[in-house]
C-alpha positions in Angstrom: -10.2 25.7 -6.3 -9.8 22.1 -5.2 -6.9 20.1 -6.8 -7.7 17.0 -8.9 -7.2 13.6 -7.2 -3.9 12.0 -7.8 -5.5 8.6 -7.6 -9.1 7.6 -8.5 -10.9 4.3 -8.4 -14.2 4.4 -10.4 -16.9 1.7 -10.3 -14.5 -1.0 -9.1 -16.3 -4.3 -9.0 -14.7 -7.7 -8.2 -16.7 -11.0 -8.1 -15.6 -14.3 -6.8 -17.7 -17.5 -7.1 -20.7 -16.9 -4.9 -19.7 -13.5 -3.6 -19.4 -9.9 -4.8 -16.3 -8.6 -2.9 -16.4 -5.0 -4.3 -19.6 -3.6 -5.8 -19.0 -0.4 -7.8 -16.5 1.2 -5.4 -15.4 4.8 -6.0 -12.4 6.2 -4.2 -10.4 9.4 -4.5 -7.0 10.2 -3.1 -5.7 13.8 -3.0 -2.0 14.8 -2.7 -0.9 14.5 0.9 -4.0 12.6 2.1 -4.0 9.5 4.2 -7.1 7.2 4.2 -8.1 4.2 6.3 -10.5 1.6 5.0 -12.6 0.2 7.8 -14.9 -2.8 7.8 -15.7 -6.3 9.0 -13.8 -9.3 7.8 -14.9 -10.2 4.3 -16.0 -6.6 3.5 -13.7 -6.3 0.5 -10.9 -4.1 1.9 -8.0 -6.4 1.0 -9.6 -7.2 -2.4 -9.8 -3.5 -3.3 -6.2 -2.9 -2.3 -5.1 -6.0 -4.2 -6.8 -4.6 -7.3 -5.0 -1.3 -6.8 -1.7 -3.1 -6.3 -2.0 -5.3 -9.4 -2.5 -8.6 -7.7 -6.1 -8.9 -8.8 -7.9 -7.6 -11.9 -11.2 -5.7 -11.4 -14.2 -7.2 -13.3 -15.5 -3.7 -13.9 -14.3 -0.2 -13.3 -11.2 2.0 -13.8 -8.2 3.2 -12.0 -6.9 6.7 -12.9 -3.7 8.3 -11.8 -3.4 12.1 -12.3 -6.5 11.9 -14.5 -5.2 9.2 -16.9 -6.4 5.6 -17.0 -3.9 3.0 -15.9 -4.0 -0.8 -15.8 -1.8 -2.8 -13.4 -1.0 -6.3 -14.6 1.3 -6.9 -11.7 2.7 -5.5 -8.4 5.7 -4.3 -10.5 3.4 -2.2 -12.6 1.9 -0.6 -9.5 5.3 0.0 -8.0 6.5 1.6 -11.2 3.6 4.1 -10.8 4.6 4.9 -7.3 2.1 2.6 -5.5 3.4 0.5 -2.6 1.6 -1.8 -0.3 2.3 -3.2 3.2 0.1 -6.3 3.4 -1.7 -7.4 6.5 0.6 -8.5 9.3 0.5 -12.2 8.4 1.9 -11.3 5.0 4.9 -9.3 6.3 8.3 -11.0 6.7 8.5 -11.3 10.5 12.3 -11.2 10.8 12.4 -7.8 8.9 11.7 -4.4 10.4 8.6 -2.4 9.4 10.9 -0.1 7.4 12.4 -3.1 5.6 9.0 -4.5 4.8 7.9 -1.1 3.4 10.7 -0.8 0.9 10.7 -4.5 0.1 11.6 -5.1 -3.6 12.9 -1.5 -3.8 15.3 -1.6 -0.9 18.4 0.5 -1.4 21.6 -1.1 -0.1 25.0 -0.3 1.3 27.8 -2.5 0.2 25.3 -4.6 -1.7 23.7 -6.2 1.4 22.8 -3.8 4.2 19.7 -1.6 4.0 20.7 2.0 3.3 18.3 3.8 5.7 19.1 7.2 4.4 18.2 6.2 0.9 15.1 4.3 2.1 13.9 7.4 3.9 13.6 9.0 0.4 11.5 6.2 -0.8 9.0 6.4 2.1 8.5 10.1 2.6 11.4 11.8 4.4 11.7 11.1 8.1 9.1 8.3 8.2 11.5 5.4 8.6 13.5 7.0 11.4 10.3 6.9 13.6 9.7 3.2 13.0 10.5 0.5 15.5 13.5 -1.8 14.9 13.5 -5.5 15.1 15.1 -7.1 18.2 18.9 -7.2 17.9 18.9 -4.6 15.1 21.5 -1.8 14.9 19.3 1.1 16.1 17.4 1.4 19.3 13.6 1.2 19.1 11.3 3.9 20.4 8.0 2.9 22.0 5.8 2.8 18.9 3.1 0.5 17.6 1.8 0.2 14.1 -1.7 -1.0 13.6 -3.1 -2.0 10.2 -6.7 -1.1 10.1 -8.6 -1.2 6.9 -12.2 -1.6 5.7 -14.9 -1.4 3.1 -15.6 1.8 1.1 -19.4 1.9 1.0 
């Protein structure tokens, strides 16, 4: 028996003047799954994720978490439901590490100012942060690792 999705997008539609960015998009996410949205520029990938993250409101459709309808009026609402988003590279804060960008706005600190990496690991799934590269001049050595943000349209 297959488990129910923990996240469902049903019939998500978003229109902007002169363009339909998302046209009745359906998407399911099961526990432990990782998905990539692929598509050309302008395909609606970022729009769909901005709806999920509470930055845009869908014109039509529904978001469900664990089978229950939810509405996100802000990124804070999405974060409170366990949804985080690392925006496309130009939206990241360049002087911060990947790990610091991932836990941005929820960053646990040591002595009130330094990122508490042990606590941050708990926010991002165990040992994930320890595998991420560090910014030049940061406290830990970087491993050879690249992170590529690739997303696209669900059609």
